[in-house]
Structures are given as structure tokens and as C-alpha cells.
mmCIF file of the protein (N, C-alpha, C, O) and its ligand, coordinates in Angstrom:
data_MODEL
# 
_entry.id   MODEL 
# 
loop_
_entity.id 
_entity.type 
_entity.pdbx_number_of_molecules 
1 polymer     1 
2 non-polymer 1 
# 
_entity_poly.entity_id                      1 
_entity_poly.type                           'polypeptide(L)' 
_entity_poly.nstd_linkage                   no 
_entity_poly.nstd_monomer                   no 
_entity_poly.pdbx_seq_one_letter_code       
;(UNK)(UNK)(UNK)(UNK)(UNK)(UNK)(UNK)(UNK)(UNK)(UNK)(UNK)(UNK)(UNK)(UNK)(UNK)(UNK)
(UNK)(UNK)(UNK)(UNK)(UNK)(UNK)(UNK)(UNK)(UNK)(UNK)(UNK)(UNK)(UNK)(UNK)(UNK)(UNK)
(UNK)(UNK)(UNK)(UNK)(UNK)(UNK)(UNK)(UNK)(UNK)(UNK)(UNK)(UNK)(UNK)(UNK)(UNK)(UNK)
(UNK)(UNK)(UNK)(UNK)(UNK)(UNK)(UNK)
;
_entity_poly.pdbx_seq_one_letter_code_can   XXXXXXXXXXXXXXXXXXXXXXXXXXXXXXXXXXXXXXXXXXXXXXXXXXXXXXX 
_entity_poly.pdbx_strand_id                 A 
# 
loop_
_entity_poly_seq.entity_id 
_entity_poly_seq.num 
_entity_poly_seq.mon_id 
_entity_poly_seq.hetero 
1 1  UNK n 
1 2  UNK n 
1 3  UNK n 
1 4  UNK n 
1 5  UNK n 
1 6  UNK n 
1 7  UNK n 
1 8  UNK n 
1 9  UNK n 
1 10 UNK n 
1 11 UNK n 
1 12 UNK n 
1 13 UNK n 
1 14 UNK n 
1 15 UNK n 
1 16 UNK n 
1 17 UNK n 
1 18 UNK n 
1 19 UNK n 
1 20 UNK n 
1 21 UNK n 
1 22 UNK n 
1 23 UNK n 
1 24 UNK n 
1 25 UNK n 
1 26 UNK n 
1 27 UNK n 
1 28 UNK n 
1 29 UNK n 
1 30 UNK n 
1 31 UNK n 
1 32 UNK n 
1 33 UNK n 
1 34 UNK n 
1 35 UNK n 
1 36 UNK n 
1 37 UNK n 
1 38 UNK n 
1 39 UNK n 
1 40 UNK n 
1 41 UNK n 
1 42 UNK n 
1 43 UNK n 
1 44 UNK n 
1 45 UNK n 
1 46 UNK n 
1 47 UNK n 
1 48 UNK n 
1 49 UNK n 
1 50 UNK n 
1 51 UNK n 
1 52 UNK n 
1 53 UNK n 
1 54 UNK n 
1 55 UNK n 
# 
loop_
_struct_asym.id 
_struct_asym.entity_id 
A 1 
B 2 
# 
loop_
_chem_comp.id 
_chem_comp.type 
_chem_comp.mon_nstd_flag 
UNK 'L-peptide linking' . 
ZN  non-polymer         . 
# 
_pdbx_entity_nonpoly.entity_id   2 
_pdbx_entity_nonpoly.name        ? 
_pdbx_entity_nonpoly.comp_id     ZN 
# 
_pdbx_nonpoly_scheme.asym_id         B 
_pdbx_nonpoly_scheme.entity_id       2 
_pdbx_nonpoly_scheme.mon_id          ZN 
_pdbx_nonpoly_scheme.ndb_seq_num     1 
_pdbx_nonpoly_scheme.pdb_seq_num     101 
_pdbx_nonpoly_scheme.auth_seq_num    101 
_pdbx_nonpoly_scheme.pdb_mon_id      ZN 
_pdbx_nonpoly_scheme.auth_mon_id     ZN 
_pdbx_nonpoly_scheme.pdb_strand_id   A 
_pdbx_nonpoly_scheme.pdb_ins_code    . 
# 
loop_
_atom_site.group_PDB 
_atom_site.id 
_atom_site.type_symbol 
_atom_site.label_atom_id 
_atom_site.label_alt_id 
_atom_site.label_comp_id 
_atom_site.label_asym_id 
_atom_site.label_entity_id 
_atom_site.label_seq_id 
_atom_site.pdbx_PDB_ins_code 
_atom_site.Cartn_x 
_atom_site.Cartn_y 
_atom_site.Cartn_z 
_atom_site.occupancy 
_atom_site.B_iso_or_equiv 
_atom_site.pdbx_formal_charge 
_atom_site.auth_seq_id 
_atom_site.auth_comp_id 
_atom_site.auth_asym_id 
_atom_site.auth_atom_id 
_atom_site.pdbx_PDB_model_num 
ATOM   1   N  N  . UNK A 1 1  ? -11.840 2.252  24.111 1.00 0.00 ? 1   UNK A N  1 
ATOM   2   C  CA . UNK A 1 1  ? -11.690 2.488  22.660 1.00 0.00 ? 1   UNK A CA 1 
ATOM   3   C  C  . UNK A 1 1  ? -12.463 3.741  22.251 1.00 0.00 ? 1   UNK A C  1 
ATOM   4   O  O  . UNK A 1 1  ? -13.635 3.891  22.596 1.00 0.00 ? 1   UNK A O  1 
ATOM   5   N  N  . UNK A 1 2  ? -11.817 4.622  21.532 1.00 0.00 ? 2   UNK A N  1 
ATOM   6   C  CA . UNK A 1 2  ? -12.502 5.867  21.158 1.00 0.00 ? 2   UNK A CA 1 
ATOM   7   C  C  . UNK A 1 2  ? -13.699 5.614  20.250 1.00 0.00 ? 2   UNK A C  1 
ATOM   8   O  O  . UNK A 1 2  ? -13.700 4.695  19.431 1.00 0.00 ? 2   UNK A O  1 
ATOM   9   N  N  . UNK A 1 3  ? -14.694 6.437  20.415 1.00 0.00 ? 3   UNK A N  1 
ATOM   10  C  CA . UNK A 1 3  ? -15.869 6.359  19.557 1.00 0.00 ? 3   UNK A CA 1 
ATOM   11  C  C  . UNK A 1 3  ? -15.864 7.535  18.595 1.00 0.00 ? 3   UNK A C  1 
ATOM   12  O  O  . UNK A 1 3  ? -15.531 8.660  18.966 1.00 0.00 ? 3   UNK A O  1 
ATOM   13  N  N  . UNK A 1 4  ? -16.234 7.259  17.373 1.00 0.00 ? 4   UNK A N  1 
ATOM   14  C  CA . UNK A 1 4  ? -16.267 8.312  16.370 1.00 0.00 ? 4   UNK A CA 1 
ATOM   15  C  C  . UNK A 1 4  ? -17.676 8.421  15.822 1.00 0.00 ? 4   UNK A C  1 
ATOM   16  O  O  . UNK A 1 4  ? -18.292 7.432  15.426 1.00 0.00 ? 4   UNK A O  1 
ATOM   17  N  N  . UNK A 1 5  ? -18.166 9.643  15.808 1.00 0.00 ? 5   UNK A N  1 
ATOM   18  C  CA . UNK A 1 5  ? -19.516 9.887  15.336 1.00 0.00 ? 5   UNK A CA 1 
ATOM   19  C  C  . UNK A 1 5  ? -19.491 10.229 13.853 1.00 0.00 ? 5   UNK A C  1 
ATOM   20  O  O  . UNK A 1 5  ? -18.721 11.076 13.400 1.00 0.00 ? 5   UNK A O  1 
ATOM   21  N  N  . UNK A 1 6  ? -20.343 9.554  13.122 1.00 0.00 ? 6   UNK A N  1 
ATOM   22  C  CA . UNK A 1 6  ? -20.436 9.819  11.688 1.00 0.00 ? 6   UNK A CA 1 
ATOM   23  C  C  . UNK A 1 6  ? -21.879 10.128 11.315 1.00 0.00 ? 6   UNK A C  1 
ATOM   24  O  O  . UNK A 1 6  ? -22.826 9.762  12.012 1.00 0.00 ? 6   UNK A O  1 
ATOM   25  N  N  . UNK A 1 7  ? -22.004 10.813 10.196 1.00 0.00 ? 7   UNK A N  1 
ATOM   26  C  CA . UNK A 1 7  ? -23.319 11.151 9.691  1.00 0.00 ? 7   UNK A CA 1 
ATOM   27  C  C  . UNK A 1 7  ? -23.370 10.763 8.224  1.00 0.00 ? 7   UNK A C  1 
ATOM   28  O  O  . UNK A 1 7  ? -22.471 11.099 7.454  1.00 0.00 ? 7   UNK A O  1 
ATOM   29  N  N  . UNK A 1 8  ? -24.432 10.050 7.837  1.00 0.00 ? 8   UNK A N  1 
ATOM   30  C  CA . UNK A 1 8  ? -24.560 9.623  6.454  1.00 0.00 ? 8   UNK A CA 1 
ATOM   31  C  C  . UNK A 1 8  ? -25.346 10.663 5.668  1.00 0.00 ? 8   UNK A C  1 
ATOM   32  O  O  . UNK A 1 8  ? -26.467 11.018 6.033  1.00 0.00 ? 8   UNK A O  1 
ATOM   33  N  N  . UNK A 1 9  ? -24.749 11.144 4.593  1.00 0.00 ? 9   UNK A N  1 
ATOM   34  C  CA . UNK A 1 9  ? -25.418 12.154 3.767  1.00 0.00 ? 9   UNK A CA 1 
ATOM   35  C  C  . UNK A 1 9  ? -26.513 11.559 2.901  1.00 0.00 ? 9   UNK A C  1 
ATOM   36  O  O  . UNK A 1 9  ? -27.372 12.283 2.397  1.00 0.00 ? 9   UNK A O  1 
ATOM   37  N  N  . UNK A 1 10 ? -26.488 10.262 2.726  1.00 0.00 ? 10  UNK A N  1 
ATOM   38  C  CA . UNK A 1 10 ? -27.478 9.631  1.864  1.00 0.00 ? 10  UNK A CA 1 
ATOM   39  C  C  . UNK A 1 10 ? -28.793 9.400  2.594  1.00 0.00 ? 10  UNK A C  1 
ATOM   40  O  O  . UNK A 1 10 ? -29.856 9.782  2.105  1.00 0.00 ? 10  UNK A O  1 
ATOM   41  N  N  . UNK A 1 11 ? -28.721 8.780  3.752  1.00 0.00 ? 11  UNK A N  1 
ATOM   42  C  CA . UNK A 1 11 ? -29.959 8.461  4.462  1.00 0.00 ? 11  UNK A CA 1 
ATOM   43  C  C  . UNK A 1 11 ? -30.118 9.282  5.731  1.00 0.00 ? 11  UNK A C  1 
ATOM   44  O  O  . UNK A 1 11 ? -31.057 9.073  6.499  1.00 0.00 ? 11  UNK A O  1 
ATOM   45  N  N  . UNK A 1 12 ? -29.196 10.220 5.952  1.00 0.00 ? 12  UNK A N  1 
ATOM   46  C  CA . UNK A 1 12 ? -29.267 11.144 7.090  1.00 0.00 ? 12  UNK A CA 1 
ATOM   47  C  C  . UNK A 1 12 ? -29.238 10.437 8.442  1.00 0.00 ? 12  UNK A C  1 
ATOM   48  O  O  . UNK A 1 12 ? -29.826 10.895 9.423  1.00 0.00 ? 12  UNK A O  1 
ATOM   49  N  N  . UNK A 1 13 ? -28.550 9.331  8.459  1.00 0.00 ? 13  UNK A N  1 
ATOM   50  C  CA . UNK A 1 13 ? -28.462 8.603  9.713  1.00 0.00 ? 13  UNK A CA 1 
ATOM   51  C  C  . UNK A 1 13 ? -27.158 8.924  10.429 1.00 0.00 ? 13  UNK A C  1 
ATOM   52  O  O  . UNK A 1 13 ? -26.095 9.002  9.813  1.00 0.00 ? 13  UNK A O  1 
ATOM   53  N  N  . UNK A 1 14 ? -27.260 9.106  11.730 1.00 0.00 ? 14  UNK A N  1 
ATOM   54  C  CA . UNK A 1 14 ? -26.062 9.282  12.533 1.00 0.00 ? 14  UNK A CA 1 
ATOM   55  C  C  . UNK A 1 14 ? -25.716 7.947  13.169 1.00 0.00 ? 14  UNK A C  1 
ATOM   56  O  O  . UNK A 1 14 ? -26.591 7.211  13.625 1.00 0.00 ? 14  UNK A O  1 
ATOM   57  N  N  . UNK A 1 15 ? -24.436 7.652  13.190 1.00 0.00 ? 15  UNK A N  1 
ATOM   58  C  CA . UNK A 1 15 ? -24.031 6.408  13.809 1.00 0.00 ? 15  UNK A CA 1 
ATOM   59  C  C  . UNK A 1 15 ? -22.648 6.551  14.421 1.00 0.00 ? 15  UNK A C  1 
ATOM   60  O  O  . UNK A 1 15 ? -21.885 7.459  14.090 1.00 0.00 ? 15  UNK A O  1 
ATOM   61  N  N  . UNK A 1 16 ? -22.356 5.646  15.306 1.00 0.00 ? 16  UNK A N  1 
ATOM   62  C  CA . UNK A 1 16 ? -21.092 5.690  16.021 1.00 0.00 ? 16  UNK A CA 1 
ATOM   63  C  C  . UNK A 1 16 ? -20.231 4.496  15.621 1.00 0.00 ? 16  UNK A C  1 
ATOM   64  O  O  . UNK A 1 16 ? -20.706 3.365  15.523 1.00 0.00 ? 16  UNK A O  1 
ATOM   65  N  N  . UNK A 1 17 ? -18.971 4.779  15.399 1.00 0.00 ? 17  UNK A N  1 
ATOM   66  C  CA . UNK A 1 17 ? -18.026 3.730  15.028 1.00 0.00 ? 17  UNK A CA 1 
ATOM   67  C  C  . UNK A 1 17 ? -16.953 3.662  16.100 1.00 0.00 ? 17  UNK A C  1 
ATOM   68  O  O  . UNK A 1 17 ? -16.411 4.683  16.521 1.00 0.00 ? 17  UNK A O  1 
ATOM   69  N  N  . UNK A 1 18 ? -16.658 2.460  16.531 1.00 0.00 ? 18  UNK A N  1 
ATOM   70  C  CA . UNK A 1 18 ? -15.601 2.285  17.513 1.00 0.00 ? 18  UNK A CA 1 
ATOM   71  C  C  . UNK A 1 18 ? -14.335 1.799  16.813 1.00 0.00 ? 18  UNK A C  1 
ATOM   72  O  O  . UNK A 1 18 ? -14.312 0.738  16.189 1.00 0.00 ? 18  UNK A O  1 
ATOM   73  N  N  . UNK A 1 19 ? -13.290 2.604  16.936 1.00 0.00 ? 19  UNK A N  1 
ATOM   74  C  CA . UNK A 1 19 ? -12.025 2.262  16.303 1.00 0.00 ? 19  UNK A CA 1 
ATOM   75  C  C  . UNK A 1 19 ? -10.893 2.557  17.270 1.00 0.00 ? 19  UNK A C  1 
ATOM   76  O  O  . UNK A 1 19 ? -10.949 3.517  18.038 1.00 0.00 ? 19  UNK A O  1 
ATOM   77  N  N  . UNK A 1 20 ? -9.875  1.730  17.223 1.00 0.00 ? 20  UNK A N  1 
ATOM   78  C  CA . UNK A 1 20 ? -8.682  2.078  17.982 1.00 0.00 ? 20  UNK A CA 1 
ATOM   79  C  C  . UNK A 1 20 ? -8.001  3.237  17.265 1.00 0.00 ? 20  UNK A C  1 
ATOM   80  O  O  . UNK A 1 20 ? -8.256  3.484  16.087 1.00 0.00 ? 20  UNK A O  1 
ATOM   81  N  N  . UNK A 1 21 ? -7.141  3.941  17.977 1.00 0.00 ? 21  UNK A N  1 
ATOM   82  C  CA . UNK A 1 21 ? -6.458  5.083  17.368 1.00 0.00 ? 21  UNK A CA 1 
ATOM   83  C  C  . UNK A 1 21 ? -5.653  4.615  16.157 1.00 0.00 ? 21  UNK A C  1 
ATOM   84  O  O  . UNK A 1 21 ? -5.588  5.298  15.135 1.00 0.00 ? 21  UNK A O  1 
ATOM   85  N  N  . UNK A 1 22 ? -5.051  3.452  16.291 1.00 0.00 ? 22  UNK A N  1 
ATOM   86  C  CA . UNK A 1 22 ? -4.242  2.911  15.199 1.00 0.00 ? 22  UNK A CA 1 
ATOM   87  C  C  . UNK A 1 22 ? -5.108  2.639  13.973 1.00 0.00 ? 22  UNK A C  1 
ATOM   88  O  O  . UNK A 1 22 ? -4.727  2.961  12.847 1.00 0.00 ? 22  UNK A O  1 
ATOM   89  N  N  . UNK A 1 23 ? -6.258  2.054  14.200 1.00 0.00 ? 23  UNK A N  1 
ATOM   90  C  CA . UNK A 1 23 ? -7.169  1.780  13.090 1.00 0.00 ? 23  UNK A CA 1 
ATOM   91  C  C  . UNK A 1 23 ? -7.619  3.081  12.442 1.00 0.00 ? 23  UNK A C  1 
ATOM   92  O  O  . UNK A 1 23 ? -7.679  3.196  11.217 1.00 0.00 ? 23  UNK A O  1 
ATOM   93  N  N  . UNK A 1 24 ? -7.935  4.058  13.285 1.00 0.00 ? 24  UNK A N  1 
ATOM   94  C  CA . UNK A 1 24 ? -8.431  5.319  12.765 1.00 0.00 ? 24  UNK A CA 1 
ATOM   95  C  C  . UNK A 1 24 ? -7.368  6.028  11.940 1.00 0.00 ? 24  UNK A C  1 
ATOM   96  O  O  . UNK A 1 24 ? -7.673  6.630  10.910 1.00 0.00 ? 24  UNK A O  1 
ATOM   97  N  N  . UNK A 1 25 ? -6.122  5.957  12.393 1.00 0.00 ? 25  UNK A N  1 
ATOM   98  C  CA . UNK A 1 25 ? -5.046  6.634  11.665 1.00 0.00 ? 25  UNK A CA 1 
ATOM   99  C  C  . UNK A 1 25 ? -4.775  5.994  10.310 1.00 0.00 ? 25  UNK A C  1 
ATOM   100 O  O  . UNK A 1 25 ? -4.211  6.629  9.419  1.00 0.00 ? 25  UNK A O  1 
ATOM   101 N  N  . UNK A 1 26 ? -5.171  4.756  10.158 1.00 0.00 ? 26  UNK A N  1 
ATOM   102 C  CA . UNK A 1 26 ? -4.975  4.098  8.869  1.00 0.00 ? 26  UNK A CA 1 
ATOM   103 C  C  . UNK A 1 26 ? -6.100  4.448  7.911  1.00 0.00 ? 26  UNK A C  1 
ATOM   104 O  O  . UNK A 1 26 ? -6.225  3.859  6.837  1.00 0.00 ? 26  UNK A O  1 
ATOM   105 N  N  . UNK A 1 27 ? -6.922  5.419  8.314  1.00 0.00 ? 27  UNK A N  1 
ATOM   106 C  CA . UNK A 1 27 ? -8.020  5.933  7.500  1.00 0.00 ? 27  UNK A CA 1 
ATOM   107 C  C  . UNK A 1 27 ? -8.895  4.828  6.894  1.00 0.00 ? 27  UNK A C  1 
ATOM   108 O  O  . UNK A 1 27 ? -8.915  4.630  5.679  1.00 0.00 ? 27  UNK A O  1 
ATOM   109 N  N  . UNK A 1 28 ? -9.592  4.139  7.736  1.00 0.00 ? 28  UNK A N  1 
ATOM   110 C  CA . UNK A 1 28 ? -10.464 3.076  7.250  1.00 0.00 ? 28  UNK A CA 1 
ATOM   111 C  C  . UNK A 1 28 ? -11.660 3.648  6.518  1.00 0.00 ? 28  UNK A C  1 
ATOM   112 O  O  . UNK A 1 28 ? -12.068 4.782  6.766  1.00 0.00 ? 28  UNK A O  1 
ATOM   113 N  N  . UNK A 1 29 ? -12.208 2.877  5.637  1.00 0.00 ? 29  UNK A N  1 
ATOM   114 C  CA . UNK A 1 29 ? -13.388 3.320  4.910  1.00 0.00 ? 29  UNK A CA 1 
ATOM   115 C  C  . UNK A 1 29 ? -14.605 3.060  5.794  1.00 0.00 ? 29  UNK A C  1 
ATOM   116 O  O  . UNK A 1 29 ? -14.886 1.927  6.186  1.00 0.00 ? 29  UNK A O  1 
ATOM   117 N  N  . UNK A 1 30 ? -15.310 4.133  6.089  1.00 0.00 ? 30  UNK A N  1 
ATOM   118 C  CA . UNK A 1 30 ? -16.479 3.993  6.950  1.00 0.00 ? 30  UNK A CA 1 
ATOM   119 C  C  . UNK A 1 30 ? -17.725 3.819  6.088  1.00 0.00 ? 30  UNK A C  1 
ATOM   120 O  O  . UNK A 1 30 ? -17.992 4.597  5.173  1.00 0.00 ? 30  UNK A O  1 
ATOM   121 N  N  . UNK A 1 31 ? -18.461 2.791  6.407  1.00 0.00 ? 31  UNK A N  1 
ATOM   122 C  CA . UNK A 1 31 ? -19.672 2.486  5.649  1.00 0.00 ? 31  UNK A CA 1 
ATOM   123 C  C  . UNK A 1 31 ? -20.892 2.693  6.537  1.00 0.00 ? 31  UNK A C  1 
ATOM   124 O  O  . UNK A 1 31 ? -20.909 2.280  7.697  1.00 0.00 ? 31  UNK A O  1 
ATOM   125 N  N  . UNK A 1 32 ? -21.900 3.330  5.986  1.00 0.00 ? 32  UNK A N  1 
ATOM   126 C  CA . UNK A 1 32 ? -23.133 3.531  6.730  1.00 0.00 ? 32  UNK A CA 1 
ATOM   127 C  C  . UNK A 1 32 ? -23.792 2.183  7.016  1.00 0.00 ? 32  UNK A C  1 
ATOM   128 O  O  . UNK A 1 32 ? -23.981 1.376  6.105  1.00 0.00 ? 32  UNK A O  1 
ATOM   129 N  N  . UNK A 1 33 ? -24.140 1.940  8.276  1.00 0.00 ? 33  UNK A N  1 
ATOM   130 C  CA . UNK A 1 33 ? -24.743 0.651  8.628  1.00 0.00 ? 33  UNK A CA 1 
ATOM   131 C  C  . UNK A 1 33 ? -26.172 0.505  8.106  1.00 0.00 ? 33  UNK A C  1 
ATOM   132 O  O  . UNK A 1 33 ? -26.709 -0.602 8.055  1.00 0.00 ? 33  UNK A O  1 
ATOM   133 N  N  . UNK A 1 34 ? -26.774 1.604  7.725  1.00 0.00 ? 34  UNK A N  1 
ATOM   134 C  CA . UNK A 1 34 ? -28.166 1.537  7.267  1.00 0.00 ? 34  UNK A CA 1 
ATOM   135 C  C  . UNK A 1 34 ? -28.264 1.300  5.763  1.00 0.00 ? 34  UNK A C  1 
ATOM   136 O  O  . UNK A 1 34 ? -28.964 0.395  5.310  1.00 0.00 ? 34  UNK A O  1 
ATOM   137 N  N  . UNK A 1 35 ? -27.545 2.136  4.988  1.00 0.00 ? 35  UNK A N  1 
ATOM   138 C  CA . UNK A 1 35 ? -27.686 2.041  3.531  1.00 0.00 ? 35  UNK A CA 1 
ATOM   139 C  C  . UNK A 1 35 ? -26.437 1.477  2.859  1.00 0.00 ? 35  UNK A C  1 
ATOM   140 O  O  . UNK A 1 35 ? -26.388 1.338  1.637  1.00 0.00 ? 35  UNK A O  1 
ATOM   141 N  N  . UNK A 1 36 ? -25.428 1.153  3.670  1.00 0.00 ? 36  UNK A N  1 
ATOM   142 C  CA . UNK A 1 36 ? -24.172 0.578  3.166  1.00 0.00 ? 36  UNK A CA 1 
ATOM   143 C  C  . UNK A 1 36 ? -23.436 1.536  2.244  1.00 0.00 ? 36  UNK A C  1 
ATOM   144 O  O  . UNK A 1 36 ? -22.539 1.125  1.509  1.00 0.00 ? 36  UNK A O  1 
ATOM   145 N  N  . UNK A 1 37 ? -23.807 2.801  2.278  1.00 0.00 ? 37  UNK A N  1 
ATOM   146 C  CA . UNK A 1 37 ? -23.134 3.778  1.437  1.00 0.00 ? 37  UNK A CA 1 
ATOM   147 C  C  . UNK A 1 37 ? -21.887 4.322  2.131  1.00 0.00 ? 37  UNK A C  1 
ATOM   148 O  O  . UNK A 1 37 ? -21.707 4.160  3.337  1.00 0.00 ? 37  UNK A O  1 
ATOM   149 N  N  . UNK A 1 38 ? -21.039 4.966  1.344  1.00 0.00 ? 38  UNK A N  1 
ATOM   150 C  CA . UNK A 1 38 ? -19.825 5.527  1.936  1.00 0.00 ? 38  UNK A CA 1 
ATOM   151 C  C  . UNK A 1 38 ? -19.831 7.051  1.886  1.00 0.00 ? 38  UNK A C  1 
ATOM   152 O  O  . UNK A 1 38 ? -18.787 7.688  2.030  1.00 0.00 ? 38  UNK A O  1 
ATOM   153 N  N  . UNK A 1 39 ? -20.979 7.614  1.686  1.00 0.00 ? 39  UNK A N  1 
ATOM   154 C  CA . UNK A 1 39 ? -21.106 9.066  1.659  1.00 0.00 ? 39  UNK A CA 1 
ATOM   155 C  C  . UNK A 1 39 ? -21.319 9.580  3.086  1.00 0.00 ? 39  UNK A C  1 
ATOM   156 O  O  . UNK A 1 39 ? -22.347 10.174 3.408  1.00 0.00 ? 39  UNK A O  1 
ATOM   157 N  N  . UNK A 1 40 ? -20.321 9.333  3.922  1.00 0.00 ? 40  UNK A N  1 
ATOM   158 C  CA . UNK A 1 40 ? -20.447 9.678  5.330  1.00 0.00 ? 40  UNK A CA 1 
ATOM   159 C  C  . UNK A 1 40 ? -19.433 10.751 5.708  1.00 0.00 ? 40  UNK A C  1 
ATOM   160 O  O  . UNK A 1 40 ? -18.355 10.835 5.120  1.00 0.00 ? 40  UNK A O  1 
ATOM   161 N  N  . UNK A 1 41 ? -19.781 11.550 6.673  1.00 0.00 ? 41  UNK A N  1 
ATOM   162 C  CA . UNK A 1 41 ? -18.871 12.573 7.166  1.00 0.00 ? 41  UNK A CA 1 
ATOM   163 C  C  . UNK A 1 41 ? -18.681 12.372 8.666  1.00 0.00 ? 41  UNK A C  1 
ATOM   164 O  O  . UNK A 1 41 ? -19.574 11.899 9.369  1.00 0.00 ? 41  UNK A O  1 
ATOM   165 N  N  . UNK A 1 42 ? -17.523 12.734 9.121  1.00 0.00 ? 42  UNK A N  1 
ATOM   166 C  CA . UNK A 1 42 ? -17.214 12.582 10.523 1.00 0.00 ? 42  UNK A CA 1 
ATOM   167 C  C  . UNK A 1 42 ? -17.737 13.782 11.301 1.00 0.00 ? 42  UNK A C  1 
ATOM   168 O  O  . UNK A 1 42 ? -17.625 14.928 10.868 1.00 0.00 ? 42  UNK A O  1 
ATOM   169 N  N  . UNK A 1 43 ? -18.301 13.489 12.444 1.00 0.00 ? 43  UNK A N  1 
ATOM   170 C  CA . UNK A 1 43 ? -18.757 14.564 13.303 1.00 0.00 ? 43  UNK A CA 1 
ATOM   171 C  C  . UNK A 1 43 ? -17.736 14.760 14.416 1.00 0.00 ? 43  UNK A C  1 
ATOM   172 O  O  . UNK A 1 43 ? -16.863 13.922 14.642 1.00 0.00 ? 43  UNK A O  1 
ATOM   173 N  N  . UNK A 1 44 ? -17.866 15.862 15.085 1.00 0.00 ? 44  UNK A N  1 
ATOM   174 C  CA . UNK A 1 44 ? -16.977 16.095 16.212 1.00 0.00 ? 44  UNK A CA 1 
ATOM   175 C  C  . UNK A 1 44 ? -17.367 15.166 17.351 1.00 0.00 ? 44  UNK A C  1 
ATOM   176 O  O  . UNK A 1 44 ? -18.549 14.959 17.629 1.00 0.00 ? 44  UNK A O  1 
ATOM   177 N  N  . UNK A 1 45 ? -16.373 14.619 17.992 1.00 0.00 ? 45  UNK A N  1 
ATOM   178 C  CA . UNK A 1 45 ? -16.653 13.722 19.095 1.00 0.00 ? 45  UNK A CA 1 
ATOM   179 C  C  . UNK A 1 45 ? -16.689 14.502 20.396 1.00 0.00 ? 45  UNK A C  1 
ATOM   180 O  O  . UNK A 1 45 ? -15.690 15.093 20.807 1.00 0.00 ? 45  UNK A O  1 
ATOM   181 N  N  . UNK A 1 46 ? -17.833 14.500 21.030 1.00 0.00 ? 46  UNK A N  1 
ATOM   182 C  CA . UNK A 1 46 ? -17.941 15.222 22.294 1.00 0.00 ? 46  UNK A CA 1 
ATOM   183 C  C  . UNK A 1 46 ? -17.048 14.620 23.378 1.00 0.00 ? 46  UNK A C  1 
ATOM   184 O  O  . UNK A 1 46 ? -16.726 15.271 24.372 1.00 0.00 ? 46  UNK A O  1 
ATOM   185 N  N  . UNK A 1 47 ? -16.655 13.360 23.164 1.00 0.00 ? 47  UNK A N  1 
ATOM   186 C  CA . UNK A 1 47 ? -15.828 12.673 24.161 1.00 0.00 ? 47  UNK A CA 1 
ATOM   187 C  C  . UNK A 1 47 ? -14.496 13.385 24.382 1.00 0.00 ? 47  UNK A C  1 
ATOM   188 O  O  . UNK A 1 47 ? -13.970 13.423 25.495 1.00 0.00 ? 47  UNK A O  1 
ATOM   189 N  N  . UNK A 1 48 ? -13.964 13.948 23.297 1.00 0.00 ? 48  UNK A N  1 
ATOM   190 C  CA . UNK A 1 48 ? -12.641 14.536 23.396 1.00 0.00 ? 48  UNK A CA 1 
ATOM   191 C  C  . UNK A 1 48 ? -12.680 16.053 23.268 1.00 0.00 ? 48  UNK A C  1 
ATOM   192 O  O  . UNK A 1 48 ? -11.643 16.712 23.203 1.00 0.00 ? 48  UNK A O  1 
ATOM   193 N  N  . UNK A 1 49 ? -13.889 16.591 23.235 1.00 0.00 ? 49  UNK A N  1 
ATOM   194 C  CA . UNK A 1 49 ? -14.007 18.038 23.113 1.00 0.00 ? 49  UNK A CA 1 
ATOM   195 C  C  . UNK A 1 49 ? -13.456 18.704 24.365 1.00 0.00 ? 49  UNK A C  1 
ATOM   196 O  O  . UNK A 1 49 ? -13.796 18.347 25.493 1.00 0.00 ? 49  UNK A O  1 
ATOM   197 N  N  . UNK A 1 50 ? -12.607 19.671 24.130 1.00 0.00 ? 50  UNK A N  1 
ATOM   198 C  CA . UNK A 1 50 ? -12.024 20.355 25.282 1.00 0.00 ? 50  UNK A CA 1 
ATOM   199 C  C  . UNK A 1 50 ? -12.890 21.553 25.646 1.00 0.00 ? 50  UNK A C  1 
ATOM   200 O  O  . UNK A 1 50 ? -13.279 22.350 24.792 1.00 0.00 ? 50  UNK A O  1 
ATOM   201 N  N  . UNK A 1 51 ? -13.168 21.652 26.883 1.00 0.00 ? 51  UNK A N  1 
ATOM   202 C  CA . UNK A 1 51 ? -13.954 22.784 27.355 1.00 0.00 ? 51  UNK A CA 1 
ATOM   203 C  C  . UNK A 1 51 ? -13.024 23.794 28.015 1.00 0.00 ? 51  UNK A C  1 
ATOM   204 O  O  . UNK A 1 51 ? -12.147 23.448 28.807 1.00 0.00 ? 51  UNK A O  1 
ATOM   205 N  N  . UNK A 1 52 ? -13.243 25.016 27.671 1.00 0.00 ? 52  UNK A N  1 
ATOM   206 C  CA . UNK A 1 52 ? -12.408 26.048 28.276 1.00 0.00 ? 52  UNK A CA 1 
ATOM   207 C  C  . UNK A 1 52 ? -12.850 26.298 29.710 1.00 0.00 ? 52  UNK A C  1 
ATOM   208 O  O  . UNK A 1 52 ? -14.018 26.572 29.986 1.00 0.00 ? 52  UNK A O  1 
ATOM   209 N  N  . UNK A 1 53 ? -11.931 26.201 30.566 1.00 0.00 ? 53  UNK A N  1 
ATOM   210 C  CA . UNK A 1 53 ? -12.232 26.352 31.996 1.00 0.00 ? 53  UNK A CA 1 
ATOM   211 C  C  . UNK A 1 53 ? -12.220 27.822 32.396 1.00 0.00 ? 53  UNK A C  1 
ATOM   212 O  O  . UNK A 1 53 ? -11.309 28.586 32.078 1.00 0.00 ? 53  UNK A O  1 
ATOM   213 N  N  . UNK A 1 54 ? -13.268 28.166 33.100 1.00 0.00 ? 54  UNK A N  1 
ATOM   214 C  CA . UNK A 1 54 ? -13.286 29.531 33.625 1.00 0.00 ? 54  UNK A CA 1 
ATOM   215 C  C  . UNK A 1 54 ? -12.702 29.514 35.029 1.00 0.00 ? 54  UNK A C  1 
ATOM   216 O  O  . UNK A 1 54 ? -13.173 28.778 35.896 1.00 0.00 ? 54  UNK A O  1 
ATOM   217 N  N  . UNK A 1 55 ? -11.705 30.304 35.245 1.00 0.00 ? 55  UNK A N  1 
ATOM   218 C  CA . UNK A 1 55 ? -11.103 30.299 36.571 1.00 0.00 ? 55  UNK A CA 1 
ATOM   219 C  C  . UNK A 1 55 ? -11.156 31.674 37.204 1.00 0.00 ? 55  UNK A C  1 
ATOM   220 O  O  . UNK A 1 55 ? -10.692 31.854 38.330 1.00 0.00 ? 55  UNK A O  1 
HETATM 221 ZN ZN . ZN  B 2 .  ? -26.772 5.778  4.994  1.00 0.00 2 101 ZN  A ZN 1 
# 
């Protein structure tokens, strides 16, 4: 299951959310686990980051 990294702008906490692709595409409301706020932004997931190959 893909992991999505989020950052809370309220309490500055970073957290990871596990969602299936289907769940993620339905744009679920992500809530900060620390302050229960929804002022969160998605971070880039290093899991799927493509690295340019030097050949
Ligand atoms: Zn928070």
C-alpha cells in the first residue's frame, strides 16, 4: 500500500498516511494525528520519486 507523507502547518508535524490508490484518488480528508487539524499539505513521496539514471 502506498505511503503518503504529509506535513501539518499548524503543529509542524510530519506524518505518514497509508492509503490505497483508490482511496487516495477519492481525495480523502487528511487529518493531522497530533492536533486533529486539517491544515495539512502533501509532501513528495520518496517511494515513487524517479531518479534519472546516468548511463
Ligand atoms: Zn497538526
